[in-house]
PyMOL Python script that loads the backbone (N, CA, C, O; Angstrom):
from pymol import cmd

cmd.read_pdbstr("""\
ATOM      1  N   UNK A   1      -6.964   0.851   5.501  1.00  0.00           N
ATOM      2  CA  UNK A   1      -6.079  -0.114   4.886  1.00  0.00           C
ATOM      3  C   UNK A   1      -6.081  -1.419   5.670  1.00  0.00           C
ATOM      4  O   UNK A   1      -6.162  -2.500   5.085  1.00  0.00           O
ATOM      5  N   UNK A   2      -5.992  -1.319   6.983  1.00  0.00           N
ATOM      6  CA  UNK A   2      -5.844  -2.525   7.794  1.00  0.00           C
ATOM      7  C   UNK A   2      -7.102  -3.375   7.850  1.00  0.00           C
ATOM      8  O   UNK A   2      -7.019  -4.569   8.138  1.00  0.00           O
ATOM      9  N   UNK A   3      -8.247  -2.801   7.588  1.00  0.00           N
ATOM     10  CA  UNK A   3      -9.491  -3.578   7.619  1.00  0.00           C
ATOM     11  C   UNK A   3     -10.084  -3.737   6.218  1.00  0.00           C
ATOM     12  O   UNK A   3     -11.251  -4.098   6.070  1.00  0.00           O
ATOM     13  N   UNK A   4      -9.273  -3.464   5.194  1.00  0.00           N
ATOM     14  CA  UNK A   4      -9.661  -3.639   3.792  1.00  0.00           C
ATOM     15  C   UNK A   4     -10.947  -2.884   3.457  1.00  0.00           C
ATOM     16  O   UNK A   4     -11.880  -3.452   2.891  1.00  0.00           O
ATOM     17  N   UNK A   5     -10.984  -1.616   3.807  1.00  0.00           N
ATOM     18  CA  UNK A   5     -12.164  -0.797   3.542  1.00  0.00           C
ATOM     19  C   UNK A   5     -11.907   0.354   2.575  1.00  0.00           C
ATOM     20  O   UNK A   5     -12.804   1.158   2.325  1.00  0.00           O
ATOM     21  N   UNK A   6     -10.698   0.445   2.028  1.00  0.00           N
ATOM     22  CA  UNK A   6     -10.403   1.517   1.084  1.00  0.00           C
ATOM     23  C   UNK A   6     -11.063   1.237  -0.254  1.00  0.00           C
ATOM     24  O   UNK A   6     -11.109   0.091  -0.703  1.00  0.00           O
ATOM     25  N   UNK A   7     -11.562   2.256  -0.876  1.00  0.00           N
ATOM     26  CA  UNK A   7     -12.243   2.086  -2.147  1.00  0.00           C
ATOM     27  C   UNK A   7     -11.244   2.050  -3.305  1.00  0.00           C
ATOM     28  O   UNK A   7     -11.221   2.936  -4.159  1.00  0.00           O
ATOM     29  N   UNK A   8     -10.431   1.011  -3.305  1.00  0.00           N
ATOM     30  CA  UNK A   8      -9.544   0.791  -4.444  1.00  0.00           C
ATOM     31  C   UNK A   8     -10.397   0.308  -5.603  1.00  0.00           C
ATOM     32  O   UNK A   8     -11.570  -0.021  -5.430  1.00  0.00           O
ATOM     33  N   UNK A   9      -9.805   0.269  -6.774  1.00  0.00           N
ATOM     34  CA  UNK A   9     -10.563  -0.197  -7.932  1.00  0.00           C
ATOM     35  C   UNK A   9     -11.050  -1.633  -7.740  1.00  0.00           C
ATOM     36  O   UNK A   9     -12.159  -1.978  -8.146  1.00  0.00           O
ATOM     37  N   UNK A  10     -10.212  -2.467  -7.119  1.00  0.00           N
ATOM     38  CA  UNK A  10     -10.618  -3.861  -6.884  1.00  0.00           C
ATOM     39  C   UNK A  10     -11.784  -3.931  -5.901  1.00  0.00           C
ATOM     40  O   UNK A  10     -12.702  -4.728  -6.091  1.00  0.00           O
ATOM     41  N   UNK A  11     -11.758  -3.107  -4.854  1.00  0.00           N
ATOM     42  CA  UNK A  11     -12.844  -3.107  -3.886  1.00  0.00           C
ATOM     43  C   UNK A  11     -14.152  -2.649  -4.543  1.00  0.00           C
ATOM     44  O   UNK A  11     -15.208  -3.238  -4.311  1.00  0.00           O
ATOM     45  N   UNK A  12     -14.075  -1.612  -5.350  1.00  0.00           N
ATOM     46  CA  UNK A  12     -15.272  -1.145  -6.040  1.00  0.00           C
ATOM     47  C   UNK A  12     -15.820  -2.215  -6.973  1.00  0.00           C
ATOM     48  O   UNK A  12     -17.035  -2.382  -7.081  1.00  0.00           O
ATOM     49  N   UNK A  13     -14.939  -2.936  -7.642  1.00  0.00           N
ATOM     50  CA  UNK A  13     -15.382  -4.018  -8.527  1.00  0.00           C
ATOM     51  C   UNK A  13     -16.056  -5.128  -7.732  1.00  0.00           C
ATOM     52  O   UNK A  13     -17.080  -5.660  -8.163  1.00  0.00           O
ATOM     53  N   UNK A  14     -15.490  -5.490  -6.562  1.00  0.00           N
ATOM     54  CA  UNK A  14     -16.119  -6.519  -5.721  1.00  0.00           C
ATOM     55  C   UNK A  14     -17.495  -6.089  -5.248  1.00  0.00           C
ATOM     56  O   UNK A  14     -18.372  -6.927  -5.037  1.00  0.00           O
ATOM     57  N   UNK A  15     -17.690  -4.785  -5.079  1.00  0.00           N
ATOM     58  CA  UNK A  15     -18.994  -4.261  -4.643  1.00  0.00           C
ATOM     59  C   UNK A  15     -19.918  -3.959  -5.816  1.00  0.00           C
ATOM     60  O   UNK A  15     -20.988  -3.377  -5.638  1.00  0.00           O
ATOM     61  N   UNK A  16     -19.505  -4.353  -7.005  1.00  0.00           N
ATOM     62  CA  UNK A  16     -20.277  -4.168  -8.238  1.00  0.00           C
ATOM     63  C   UNK A  16     -20.461  -2.703  -8.625  1.00  0.00           C
ATOM     64  O   UNK A  16     -21.478  -2.334  -9.213  1.00  0.00           O
ATOM     65  N   UNK A  17     -19.474  -1.872  -8.294  1.00  0.00           N
ATOM     66  CA  UNK A  17     -19.441  -0.503  -8.782  1.00  0.00           C
ATOM     67  C   UNK A  17     -18.453  -0.469  -9.935  1.00  0.00           C
ATOM     68  O   UNK A  17     -17.248  -0.607  -9.728  1.00  0.00           O
ATOM     69  N   UNK A  18     -18.944  -0.290 -11.119  1.00  0.00           N
ATOM     70  CA  UNK A  18     -18.085  -0.280 -12.301  1.00  0.00           C
ATOM     71  C   UNK A  18     -17.896   1.171 -12.755  1.00  0.00           C
ATOM     72  O   UNK A  18     -18.472   1.599 -13.755  1.00  0.00           O
ATOM     73  N   UNK A  19     -17.093   1.907 -12.014  1.00  0.00           N
ATOM     74  CA  UNK A  19     -16.896   3.321 -12.303  1.00  0.00           C
ATOM     75  C   UNK A  19     -15.670   3.570 -13.163  1.00  0.00           C
ATOM     76  O   UNK A  19     -15.486   4.684 -13.655  1.00  0.00           O
ATOM     77  N   UNK A  20     -14.838   2.577 -13.357  1.00  0.00           N
ATOM     78  CA  UNK A  20     -13.623   2.712 -14.151  1.00  0.00           C
ATOM     79  C   UNK A  20     -13.666   1.686 -15.280  1.00  0.00           C
ATOM     80  O   UNK A  20     -14.307   0.643 -15.151  1.00  0.00           O
ATOM     81  N   UNK A  21     -12.989   1.979 -16.377  1.00  0.00           N
ATOM     82  CA  UNK A  21     -12.995   1.004 -17.474  1.00  0.00           C
ATOM     83  C   UNK A  21     -12.194  -0.265 -17.166  1.00  0.00           C
ATOM     84  O   UNK A  21     -12.408  -1.298 -17.800  1.00  0.00           O
ATOM     85  N   UNK A  22     -11.261  -0.195 -16.187  1.00  0.00           N
ATOM     86  CA  UNK A  22     -10.475  -1.366 -15.813  1.00  0.00           C
ATOM     87  C   UNK A  22     -10.032  -1.216 -14.364  1.00  0.00           C
ATOM     88  O   UNK A  22     -10.337  -0.214 -13.717  1.00  0.00           O
ATOM     89  N   UNK A  23      -9.317  -2.205 -13.859  1.00  0.00           N
ATOM     90  CA  UNK A  23      -8.874  -2.165 -12.467  1.00  0.00           C
ATOM     91  C   UNK A  23      -7.362  -1.979 -12.350  1.00  0.00           C
ATOM     92  O   UNK A  23      -6.786  -2.259 -11.299  1.00  0.00           O
ATOM     93  N   UNK A  24      -6.721  -1.513 -13.408  1.00  0.00           N
ATOM     94  CA  UNK A  24      -5.276  -1.348 -13.395  1.00  0.00           C
ATOM     95  C   UNK A  24      -4.875  -0.060 -12.682  1.00  0.00           C
ATOM     96  O   UNK A  24      -5.626   0.915 -12.654  1.00  0.00           O
ATOM     97  N   UNK A  25      -3.696  -0.080 -12.116  1.00  0.00           N
ATOM     98  CA  UNK A  25      -3.152   1.068 -11.383  1.00  0.00           C
ATOM     99  C   UNK A  25      -2.854   2.217 -12.350  1.00  0.00           C
ATOM    100  O   UNK A  25      -2.246   2.007 -13.400  1.00  0.00           O
ATOM    101  N   UNK A  26      -3.276   3.411 -12.001  1.00  0.00           N
ATOM    102  CA  UNK A  26      -3.012   4.581 -12.842  1.00  0.00           C
ATOM    103  C   UNK A  26      -1.707   5.273 -12.469  1.00  0.00           C
ATOM    104  O   UNK A  26      -1.259   6.173 -13.179  1.00  0.00           O
ATOM    105  N   UNK A  27      -1.088   4.861 -11.354  1.00  0.00           N
ATOM    106  CA  UNK A  27       0.147   5.485 -10.898  1.00  0.00           C
ATOM    107  C   UNK A  27       1.389   4.873 -11.533  1.00  0.00           C
ATOM    108  O   UNK A  27       2.475   5.446 -11.439  1.00  0.00           O
ATOM    109  N   UNK A  28       1.249   3.741 -12.167  1.00  0.00           N
ATOM    110  CA  UNK A  28       2.414   3.101 -12.784  1.00  0.00           C
ATOM    111  C   UNK A  28       2.009   2.518 -14.129  1.00  0.00           C
ATOM    112  O   UNK A  28       0.827   2.480 -14.471  1.00  0.00           O
ATOM    113  N   UNK A  29       2.984   2.074 -14.874  1.00  0.00           N
ATOM    114  CA  UNK A  29       2.716   1.561 -16.213  1.00  0.00           C
ATOM    115  C   UNK A  29       2.478   0.050 -16.230  1.00  0.00           C
ATOM    116  O   UNK A  29       2.163  -0.521 -17.273  1.00  0.00           O
ATOM    117  N   UNK A  30       2.628  -0.588 -15.076  1.00  0.00           N
ATOM    118  CA  UNK A  30       2.379  -2.028 -15.046  1.00  0.00           C
ATOM    119  C   UNK A  30       0.886  -2.282 -15.119  1.00  0.00           C
ATOM    120  O   UNK A  30       0.086  -1.415 -14.766  1.00  0.00           O
ATOM    121  N   UNK A  31       0.522  -3.426 -15.559  1.00  0.00           N
ATOM    122  CA  UNK A  31      -0.891  -3.781 -15.652  1.00  0.00           C
ATOM    123  C   UNK A  31      -1.330  -4.523 -14.393  1.00  0.00           C
ATOM    124  O   UNK A  31      -2.054  -5.516 -14.463  1.00  0.00           O
ATOM    125  N   UNK A  32      -0.887  -4.032 -13.255  1.00  0.00           N
ATOM    126  CA  UNK A  32      -1.217  -4.657 -11.974  1.00  0.00           C
ATOM    127  C   UNK A  32      -2.613  -4.239 -11.528  1.00  0.00           C
ATOM    128  O   UNK A  32      -3.045  -3.110 -11.761  1.00  0.00           O
ATOM    129  N   UNK A  33      -3.304  -5.165 -10.888  1.00  0.00           N
ATOM    130  CA  UNK A  33      -4.603  -4.855 -10.318  1.00  0.00           C
ATOM    131  C   UNK A  33      -4.405  -3.883  -9.166  1.00  0.00           C
ATOM    132  O   UNK A  33      -3.495  -4.056  -8.355  1.00  0.00           O
ATOM    133  N   UNK A  34      -5.237  -2.879  -9.091  1.00  0.00           N
ATOM    134  CA  UNK A  34      -5.098  -1.880  -8.033  1.00  0.00           C
ATOM    135  C   UNK A  34      -5.819  -2.367  -6.782  1.00  0.00           C
ATOM    136  O   UNK A  34      -7.005  -2.105  -6.582  1.00  0.00           O
ATOM    137  N   UNK A  35      -5.076  -3.078  -5.952  1.00  0.00           N
ATOM    138  CA  UNK A  35      -5.595  -3.507  -4.659  1.00  0.00           C
ATOM    139  C   UNK A  35      -4.725  -2.867  -3.581  1.00  0.00           C
ATOM    140  O   UNK A  35      -3.792  -2.128  -3.897  1.00  0.00           O
ATOM    141  N   UNK A  36      -5.017  -3.138  -2.334  1.00  0.00           N
ATOM    142  CA  UNK A  36      -4.304  -2.492  -1.235  1.00  0.00           C
ATOM    143  C   UNK A  36      -2.816  -2.827  -1.246  1.00  0.00           C
ATOM    144  O   UNK A  36      -1.988  -1.937  -1.053  1.00  0.00           O
ATOM    145  N   UNK A  37      -2.461  -4.092  -1.467  1.00  0.00           N
ATOM    146  CA  UNK A  37      -1.044  -4.466  -1.494  1.00  0.00           C
ATOM    147  C   UNK A  37      -0.293  -3.705  -2.580  1.00  0.00           C
ATOM    148  O   UNK A  37       0.788  -3.170  -2.332  1.00  0.00           O
ATOM    149  N   UNK A  38      -0.859  -3.655  -3.772  1.00  0.00           N
ATOM    150  CA  UNK A  38      -0.181  -2.950  -4.855  1.00  0.00           C
ATOM    151  C   UNK A  38      -0.096  -1.455  -4.558  1.00  0.00           C
ATOM    152  O   UNK A  38       0.960  -0.842  -4.708  1.00  0.00           O
ATOM    153  N   UNK A  39      -1.212  -0.882  -4.138  1.00  0.00           N
ATOM    154  CA  UNK A  39      -1.267   0.562  -3.917  1.00  0.00           C
ATOM    155  C   UNK A  39      -0.254   1.041  -2.893  1.00  0.00           C
ATOM    156  O   UNK A  39       0.389   2.070  -3.099  1.00  0.00           O
ATOM    157  N   UNK A  40      -0.099   0.313  -1.790  1.00  0.00           N
ATOM    158  CA  UNK A  40       0.757   0.786  -0.706  1.00  0.00           C
ATOM    159  C   UNK A  40       2.152   0.182  -0.676  1.00  0.00           C
ATOM    160  O   UNK A  40       3.046   0.757  -0.055  1.00  0.00           O
ATOM    161  N   UNK A  41       2.369  -0.952  -1.322  1.00  0.00           N
ATOM    162  CA  UNK A  41       3.659  -1.621  -1.173  1.00  0.00           C
ATOM    163  C   UNK A  41       4.370  -1.922  -2.484  1.00  0.00           C
ATOM    164  O   UNK A  41       5.594  -1.798  -2.545  1.00  0.00           O
ATOM    165  N   UNK A  42       3.660  -2.308  -3.526  1.00  0.00           N
ATOM    166  CA  UNK A  42       4.322  -2.789  -4.731  1.00  0.00           C
ATOM    167  C   UNK A  42       4.337  -1.808  -5.896  1.00  0.00           C
ATOM    168  O   UNK A  42       5.137  -1.970  -6.818  1.00  0.00           O
ATOM    169  N   UNK A  43       3.487  -0.811  -5.879  1.00  0.00           N
ATOM    170  CA  UNK A  43       3.478   0.189  -6.939  1.00  0.00           C
ATOM    171  C   UNK A  43       4.815   0.932  -6.909  1.00  0.00           C
ATOM    172  O   UNK A  43       5.270   1.320  -5.833  1.00  0.00           O
ATOM    173  N   UNK A  44       5.450   1.137  -8.053  1.00  0.00           N
ATOM    174  CA  UNK A  44       6.735   1.842  -8.061  1.00  0.00           C
ATOM    175  C   UNK A  44       6.659   3.226  -7.401  1.00  0.00           C
ATOM    176  O   UNK A  44       7.621   3.655  -6.765  1.00  0.00           O
ATOM    177  N   UNK A  45       5.541   3.921  -7.543  1.00  0.00           N
ATOM    178  CA  UNK A  45       5.376   5.219  -6.895  1.00  0.00           C
ATOM    179  C   UNK A  45       5.440   5.069  -5.379  1.00  0.00           C
ATOM    180  O   UNK A  45       6.170   5.806  -4.715  1.00  0.00           O
ATOM    181  N   UNK A  46       4.688   4.129  -4.827  1.00  0.00           N
ATOM    182  CA  UNK A  46       4.685   3.902  -3.377  1.00  0.00           C
ATOM    183  C   UNK A  46       6.061   3.429  -2.910  1.00  0.00           C
ATOM    184  O   UNK A  46       6.544   3.862  -1.863  1.00  0.00           O
ATOM    185  N   UNK A  47       6.691   2.546  -3.679  1.00  0.00           N
ATOM    186  CA  UNK A  47       8.007   2.036  -3.303  1.00  0.00           C
ATOM    187  C   UNK A  47       9.029   3.169  -3.215  1.00  0.00           C
ATOM    188  O   UNK A  47       9.869   3.173  -2.316  1.00  0.00           O
ATOM    189  N   UNK A  48       8.964   4.132  -4.145  1.00  0.00           N
ATOM    190  CA  UNK A  48       9.878   5.284  -4.085  1.00  0.00           C
ATOM    191  C   UNK A  48       9.594   6.142  -2.860  1.00  0.00           C
ATOM    192  O   UNK A  48      10.522   6.644  -2.226  1.00  0.00           O
ATOM    193  N   UNK A  49       8.318   6.313  -2.522  1.00  0.00           N
ATOM    194  CA  UNK A  49       7.971   7.097  -1.326  1.00  0.00           C
ATOM    195  C   UNK A  49       8.545   6.443  -0.076  1.00  0.00           C
ATOM    196  O   UNK A  49       9.160   7.119   0.748  1.00  0.00           O
ATOM    197  N   UNK A  50       8.349   5.124   0.074  1.00  0.00           N
ATOM    198  CA  UNK A  50       8.875   4.417   1.255  1.00  0.00           C
ATOM    199  C   UNK A  50      10.393   4.459   1.274  1.00  0.00           C
ATOM    200  O   UNK A  50      11.002   4.606   2.334  1.00  0.00           O
ATOM    201  N   UNK A  51      11.002   4.329   0.105  1.00  0.00           N
ATOM    202  CA  UNK A  51      12.468   4.350   0.030  1.00  0.00           C
ATOM    203  C   UNK A  51      13.015   5.702   0.484  1.00  0.00           C
ATOM    204  O   UNK A  51      14.024   5.750   1.187  1.00  0.00           O
ATOM    205  N   UNK A  52      12.373   6.789   0.099  1.00  0.00           N
ATOM    206  CA  UNK A  52      12.816   8.127   0.522  1.00  0.00           C
ATOM    207  C   UNK A  52      12.696   8.299   2.032  1.00  0.00           C
ATOM    208  O   UNK A  52      13.450   9.069   2.626  1.00  0.00           O
ATOM    209  N   UNK A  53      11.753   7.589   2.661  1.00  0.00           N
ATOM    210  CA  UNK A  53      11.602   7.647   4.110  1.00  0.00           C
ATOM    211  C   UNK A  53      12.518   6.658   4.827  1.00  0.00           C
ATOM    212  O   UNK A  53      12.576   6.635   6.056  1.00  0.00           O
ATOM    213  N   UNK A  54      13.228   5.848   4.055  1.00  0.00           N
ATOM    214  CA  UNK A  54      14.139   4.873   4.646  1.00  0.00           C
ATOM    215  C   UNK A  54      13.430   3.634   5.170  1.00  0.00           C
ATOM    216  O   UNK A  54      13.944   2.947   6.053  1.00  0.00           O
ATOM    217  N   UNK A  55      12.255   3.346   4.630  1.00  0.00           N
ATOM    218  CA  UNK A  55      11.484   2.188   5.072  1.00  0.00           C
ATOM    219  C   UNK A  55      11.547   1.114   3.991  1.00  0.00           C
ATOM    220  O   UNK A  55      11.168   1.343   2.842  1.00  0.00           O
ATOM    221  N   UNK A  56      12.030  -0.053   4.380  1.00  0.00           N
ATOM    222  CA  UNK A  56      12.104  -1.197   3.475  1.00  0.00           C
ATOM    223  C   UNK A  56      11.220  -2.282   4.082  1.00  0.00           C
ATOM    224  O   UNK A  56      11.519  -2.803   5.156  1.00  0.00           O
ATOM    225  N   UNK A  57      10.156  -2.612   3.407  1.00  0.00           N
ATOM    226  CA  UNK A  57       9.141  -3.500   3.954  1.00  0.00           C
ATOM    227  C   UNK A  57       9.602  -4.943   3.999  1.00  0.00           C
ATOM    228  O   UNK A  57      10.268  -5.429   3.085  1.00  0.00           O
ATOM    229  N   UNK A  58       9.236  -5.622   5.081  1.00  0.00           N
ATOM    230  CA  UNK A  58       9.476  -7.059   5.208  1.00  0.00           C
ATOM    231  C   UNK A  58       8.585  -7.767   4.204  1.00  0.00           C
ATOM    232  O   UNK A  58       7.505  -7.276   3.872  1.00  0.00           O
ATOM    233  N   UNK A  59       9.022  -8.893   3.730  1.00  0.00           N
ATOM    234  CA  UNK A  59       8.275  -9.646   2.725  1.00  0.00           C
ATOM    235  C   UNK A  59       7.312 -10.607   3.417  1.00  0.00           C
ATOM    236  O   UNK A  59       7.666 -11.750   3.706  1.00  0.00           O
ATOM    237  N   UNK A  60       6.120 -10.149   3.676  1.00  0.00           N
ATOM    238  CA  UNK A  60       5.073 -10.944   4.317  1.00  0.00           C
ATOM    239  C   UNK A  60       3.783 -10.792   3.534  1.00  0.00           C
ATOM    240  O   UNK A  60       3.563  -9.767   2.889  1.00  0.00           O
ATOM    241  N   UNK A  61       2.933 -11.799   3.586  1.00  0.00           N
ATOM    242  CA  UNK A  61       1.647 -11.729   2.895  1.00  0.00           C
ATOM    243  C   UNK A  61       0.620 -10.923   3.674  1.00  0.00           C
ATOM    244  O   UNK A  61      -0.191 -10.213   3.080  1.00  0.00           O
ATOM    245  N   UNK A  62       0.647 -11.024   4.979  1.00  0.00           N
ATOM    246  CA  UNK A  62      -0.318 -10.346   5.818  1.00  0.00           C
ATOM    247  C   UNK A  62       0.176  -8.924   6.130  1.00  0.00           C
ATOM    248  O   UNK A  62       1.330  -8.738   6.516  1.00  0.00           O
ATOM    249  N   UNK A  63      -0.691  -7.935   5.964  1.00  0.00           N
ATOM    250  CA  UNK A  63      -0.301  -6.543   6.188  1.00  0.00           C
ATOM    251  C   UNK A  63       0.123  -6.316   7.632  1.00  0.00           C
ATOM    252  O   UNK A  63       1.099  -5.612   7.888  1.00  0.00           O
ATOM    253  N   UNK A  64      -0.604  -6.907   8.579  1.00  0.00           N
ATOM    254  CA  UNK A  64      -0.257  -6.739   9.994  1.00  0.00           C
ATOM    255  C   UNK A  64       1.151  -7.256  10.271  1.00  0.00           C
ATOM    256  O   UNK A  64       1.950  -6.576  10.915  1.00  0.00           O
ATOM    257  N   UNK A  65       1.456  -8.463   9.784  1.00  0.00           N
ATOM    258  CA  UNK A  65       2.789  -9.035   9.993  1.00  0.00           C
ATOM    259  C   UNK A  65       3.864  -8.197   9.313  1.00  0.00           C
ATOM    260  O   UNK A  65       4.949  -8.005   9.861  1.00  0.00           O
ATOM    261  N   UNK A  66       3.558  -7.700   8.121  1.00  0.00           N
ATOM    262  CA  UNK A  66       4.517  -6.870   7.388  1.00  0.00           C
ATOM    263  C   UNK A  66       4.852  -5.621   8.195  1.00  0.00           C
ATOM    264  O   UNK A  66       6.019  -5.243   8.297  1.00  0.00           O
ATOM    265  N   UNK A  67       3.843  -4.983   8.763  1.00  0.00           N
ATOM    266  CA  UNK A  67       4.072  -3.772   9.555  1.00  0.00           C
ATOM    267  C   UNK A  67       4.857  -4.093  10.819  1.00  0.00           C
ATOM    268  O   UNK A  67       5.817  -3.396  11.148  1.00  0.00           O
ATOM    269  N   UNK A  68       4.455  -5.147  11.532  1.00  0.00           N
ATOM    270  CA  UNK A  68       5.148  -5.494  12.777  1.00  0.00           C
ATOM    271  C   UNK A  68       6.610  -5.859  12.547  1.00  0.00           C
ATOM    272  O   UNK A  68       7.481  -5.420  13.298  1.00  0.00           O
ATOM    273  N   UNK A  69       6.882  -6.645  11.536  1.00  0.00           N
ATOM    274  CA  UNK A  69       8.263  -7.009  11.235  1.00  0.00           C
ATOM    275  C   UNK A  69       9.087  -5.790  10.840  1.00  0.00           C
ATOM    276  O   UNK A  69      10.245  -5.665  11.236  1.00  0.00           O
ATOM    277  N   UNK A  70       8.498  -4.902  10.068  1.00  0.00           N
ATOM    278  CA  UNK A  70       9.219  -3.710   9.645  1.00  0.00           C
ATOM    279  C   UNK A  70       9.475  -2.781  10.824  1.00  0.00           C
ATOM    280  O   UNK A  70      10.546  -2.179  10.912  1.00  0.00           O
ATOM    281  N   UNK A  71       8.511  -2.654  11.729  1.00  0.00           N
ATOM    282  CA  UNK A  71       8.716  -1.839  12.938  1.00  0.00           C
ATOM    283  C   UNK A  71       9.911  -2.367  13.719  1.00  0.00           C
ATOM    284  O   UNK A  71      10.766  -1.596  14.153  1.00  0.00           O
ATOM    285  N   UNK A  72       9.968  -3.677  13.896  1.00  0.00           N
ATOM    286  CA  UNK A  72      11.055  -4.288  14.670  1.00  0.00           C
ATOM    287  C   UNK A  72      12.402  -4.202  13.963  1.00  0.00           C
ATOM    288  O   UNK A  72      13.440  -4.121  14.619  1.00  0.00           O
ATOM    289  N   UNK A  73      12.396  -4.220  12.634  1.00  0.00           N
ATOM    290  CA  UNK A  73      13.653  -4.237  11.882  1.00  0.00           C
ATOM    291  C   UNK A  73      14.228  -2.857  11.597  1.00  0.00           C
ATOM    292  O   UNK A  73      15.437  -2.731  11.405  1.00  0.00           O
ATOM    293  N   UNK A  74      13.402  -1.823  11.565  1.00  0.00           N
ATOM    294  CA  UNK A  74      13.912  -0.514  11.147  1.00  0.00           C
ATOM    295  C   UNK A  74      14.517   0.297  12.275  1.00  0.00           C
ATOM    296  O   UNK A  74      15.568   0.913  12.099  1.00  0.00           O
ATOM    297  N   UNK A  75      13.875   0.308  13.421  1.00  0.00           N
ATOM    298  CA  UNK A  75      14.364   1.130  14.519  1.00  0.00           C
ATOM    299  C   UNK A  75      14.124   2.607  14.314  1.00  0.00           C
ATOM    300  O   UNK A  75      14.745   3.432  14.984  1.00  0.00           O
ATOM    301  N   UNK A  76      13.232   2.959  13.398  1.00  0.00           N
ATOM    302  CA  UNK A  76      12.915   4.370  13.146  1.00  0.00           C
ATOM    303  C   UNK A  76      12.037   4.878  14.287  1.00  0.00           C
ATOM    304  O   UNK A  76      10.999   4.286  14.583  1.00  0.00           O
ATOM    305  N   UNK A  77      12.451   5.978  14.930  1.00  0.00           N
ATOM    306  CA  UNK A  77      11.598   6.535  15.990  1.00  0.00           C
ATOM    307  C   UNK A  77      10.262   6.995  15.401  1.00  0.00           C
ATOM    308  O   UNK A  77      10.215   7.528  14.292  1.00  0.00           O
ATOM    309  N   UNK A  78       9.203   6.790  16.135  1.00  0.00           N
ATOM    310  CA  UNK A  78       7.856   7.187  15.707  1.00  0.00           C
ATOM    311  C   UNK A  78       7.467   6.530  14.388  1.00  0.00           C
ATOM    312  O   UNK A  78       6.844   7.164  13.537  1.00  0.00           O
ATOM    313  N   UNK A  79       7.831   5.262  14.218  1.00  0.00           N
ATOM    314  CA  UNK A  79       7.565   4.564  12.966  1.00  0.00           C
ATOM    315  C   UNK A  79       6.080   4.559  12.621  1.00  0.00           C
ATOM    316  O   UNK A  79       5.711   4.840  11.481  1.00  0.00           O
ATOM    317  N   UNK A  80       5.232   4.245  13.584  1.00  0.00           N
ATOM    318  CA  UNK A  80       3.796   4.146  13.301  1.00  0.00           C
ATOM    319  C   UNK A  80       3.252   5.495  12.831  1.00  0.00           C
ATOM    320  O   UNK A  80       2.435   5.539  11.912  1.00  0.00           O
ATOM    321  N   UNK A  81       3.686   6.581  13.440  1.00  0.00           N
ATOM    322  CA  UNK A  81       3.235   7.898  13.018  1.00  0.00           C
ATOM    323  C   UNK A  81       3.693   8.195  11.587  1.00  0.00           C
ATOM    324  O   UNK A  81       2.920   8.703  10.775  1.00  0.00           O
ATOM    325  N   UNK A  82       4.949   7.876  11.287  1.00  0.00           N
ATOM    326  CA  UNK A  82       5.468   8.074   9.930  1.00  0.00           C
ATOM    327  C   UNK A  82       4.682   7.209   8.946  1.00  0.00           C
ATOM    328  O   UNK A  82       4.316   7.670   7.864  1.00  0.00           O
ATOM    329  N   UNK A  83       4.428   5.968   9.319  1.00  0.00           N
ATOM    330  CA  UNK A  83       3.671   5.050   8.467  1.00  0.00           C
ATOM    331  C   UNK A  83       2.266   5.579   8.186  1.00  0.00           C
ATOM    332  O   UNK A  83       1.812   5.561   7.042  1.00  0.00           O
ATOM    333  N   UNK A  84       1.579   6.049   9.225  1.00  0.00           N
ATOM    334  CA  UNK A  84       0.210   6.539   9.049  1.00  0.00           C
ATOM    335  C   UNK A  84       0.157   7.775   8.153  1.00  0.00           C
ATOM    336  O   UNK A  84      -0.695   7.870   7.270  1.00  0.00           O
ATOM    337  N   UNK A  85       1.056   8.708   8.378  1.00  0.00           N
ATOM    338  CA  UNK A  85       1.053   9.926   7.568  1.00  0.00           C
ATOM    339  C   UNK A  85       1.414   9.619   6.119  1.00  0.00           C
ATOM    340  O   UNK A  85       0.785  10.141   5.198  1.00  0.00           O
ATOM    341  N   UNK A  86       2.416   8.780   5.914  1.00  0.00           N
ATOM    342  CA  UNK A  86       2.823   8.432   4.544  1.00  0.00           C
ATOM    343  C   UNK A  86       1.712   7.660   3.833  1.00  0.00           C
ATOM    344  O   UNK A  86       1.444   7.901   2.656  1.00  0.00           O
ATOM    345  N   UNK A  87       1.074   6.747   4.532  1.00  0.00           N
ATOM    346  CA  UNK A  87      -0.037   5.988   3.923  1.00  0.00           C
ATOM    347  C   UNK A  87      -1.162   6.919   3.522  1.00  0.00           C
ATOM    348  O   UNK A  87      -1.745   6.767   2.448  1.00  0.00           O
ATOM    349  N   UNK A  88      -1.470   7.870   4.364  1.00  0.00           N
ATOM    350  CA  UNK A  88      -2.528   8.840   4.061  1.00  0.00           C
ATOM    351  C   UNK A  88      -2.169   9.625   2.796  1.00  0.00           C
ATOM    352  O   UNK A  88      -3.026   9.853   1.942  1.00  0.00           O
ATOM    353  N   UNK A  89      -0.919  10.032   2.677  1.00  0.00           N
ATOM    354  CA  UNK A  89      -0.491  10.809   1.529  1.00  0.00           C
ATOM    355  C   UNK A  89      -0.462   9.984   0.255  1.00  0.00           C
ATOM    356  O   UNK A  89      -0.786  10.491  -0.819  1.00  0.00           O
ATOM    357  N   UNK A  90      -0.078   8.723   0.361  1.00  0.00           N
ATOM    358  CA  UNK A  90      -0.061   7.854  -0.828  1.00  0.00           C
ATOM    359  C   UNK A  90      -1.475   7.644  -1.303  1.00  0.00           C
ATOM    360  O   UNK A  90      -1.697   6.945  -2.291  1.00  0.00           O
TER     361      UNK A  90
END
""", "prot")
cmd.dss("prot")
cmd.show_as("cartoon", "prot")
cmd.util.cbc("prot")
cmd.orient("prot")
């Protein structure tokens, strides 16, 4: 996620792999492009997962800044471990 190497639909399209009929998210009903930001932060499914863990993301454009600000604001012990496991599951 942090180095933009996940094979999201948008990444596959940029690499000229047309394996799906479109690039929309299959986890929600919105017609959002399935990129890393949507998949992990803005998709309603992901948002519910983070909410259940008590994580409310800072509003930043850069993923690194978003993570750092959220780490500082939440005070959740072992935040990075929780973040990594939840991201893997999402």
